[in-house]
Phi, psi and omega in degrees: 000145185302317181299317178292324176302315181290326176301310179296320182295311183292312179294318178296325181290319177301308177303317180295320177296319178299310176303318180297317180296314179300311181296316183297321181290320174299321173296318181298319183267011177060044177240047178297340182295338183263356180301319177305320182290323174301311181295332175299310178297320179293320177300317178299321181294320178295318183297317180297321179294316178293323176297319178297319176296319178297316180295321178292327184284315185254347184295320187281359188299331182273000184278159173288171177303314179297318177299320178292325178291321177291318177297312181296319179293319182292314182293324177300313178299317176298321179294319177295323177298313181295316183289331176294314176300320179294320177297314179297315184298314181295321178298327182275326190247357186307316186283341182252011186302315184302311181295322182292317181293320180293325178295318178296321183289325177301313178296322180288323181291325180283341182262211183284162179298330176305326181304319180295320178297317181298316179299313179299316181297307187292330182286332185255326186302320183296318177297313185294317180289319175302316179296313181301314183292312184293318177296318179297318179297319181290321182288317182300332180272001179247176182262351182240073185299317183300315180298316180296318175297319177299314181301320178298315179298319181297317179301319176297314179298317178297321179296324178297317182295315182294316179300321178293319179296324177291319180300323178276356180075022184268341177225159177234126182226133175285092187290327180297314182292325180297311181292331178290310184290318176294326176297320177294319177297315180297329176298320175294316178299316183294324178296320176296315178298321177297318179294323178293320177296322178291325174297320175301314179294331175288319176294335176278356182080014181275334179231131183287168174095018179297336179261008182260089179281129184285317177194171180231124176245019181300326180287331182270320180234083180297135182298340182270354179285163181294323179285325171298318177298318179301313181294321176297316180293320183281314191234013185054039179291138174232134187283348180227073182280152173283166178300318182300318183290322179294317182293320179297314181301308180298317179299317183297306180303316183293329184266316188284320181305302182295326178299312182299313180296327178292318180296317180297319176295319180292322178296320180292318180295318182292318182292322176300327182279318194229345193241147173288162179274157183293130181213111179246004183294139178253356185261329181199164179281003187300327182294343185296336178244028185240349190246002185263000000 
């Protein structure tokens, strides 16, 4: 599904760019001797991310229906909170990411060897755990879990290839524009996941109003139609939502969208005034005018 593919692509590209910046900087300062420690931290972060996905996938099987609905609804809300924070964080820091990571790496290189492992782990684990949780919430709310998981994995693999090509200076991508547009798309996806999570909690009896249907679009957009399936897969659209789901969806989009656009605008203004553009290429200076 497109939404899961883009989630995997965006989160994977973020992690790939972070790894590329760290590796390129260590090469630049001639500290290749600490690269094994950096990769150790990155490997541990990947392992934690996979473990998180495994726990989310197989952990709830022994729960009752109500327990599963409570768990699914709660984790959906947590996932939306994390991905919202991630969208804001990247909107604010994307253009200054290189400098921030290099500062952390300088301190780690000067300190104990464990510091390099911590930097690698912390830089990637956040992206990995967020990805596992949000993809699980998105897949859990749909009817084609295997397809959604596959789409997410394909997105991650594509992001690895793109990050490597950027790292080698072979492609040029306007990363600021990429993260802005995918951020806006993820806001709509997150709104659907949040509304679905509220629906889970209503079915579990934790939130009242499960029988209060706001409107019905079943005659216009049948859930069994191809376009109903596409809307459901992309945005968790349901033709007969409850009032709680409608209100939560509208409130989330109305609040988060302008905040995100304001953060992106402020970040661009600040970067234009004082900060260099993101460049992780090790092959040529061409990327210096390609990511801003």
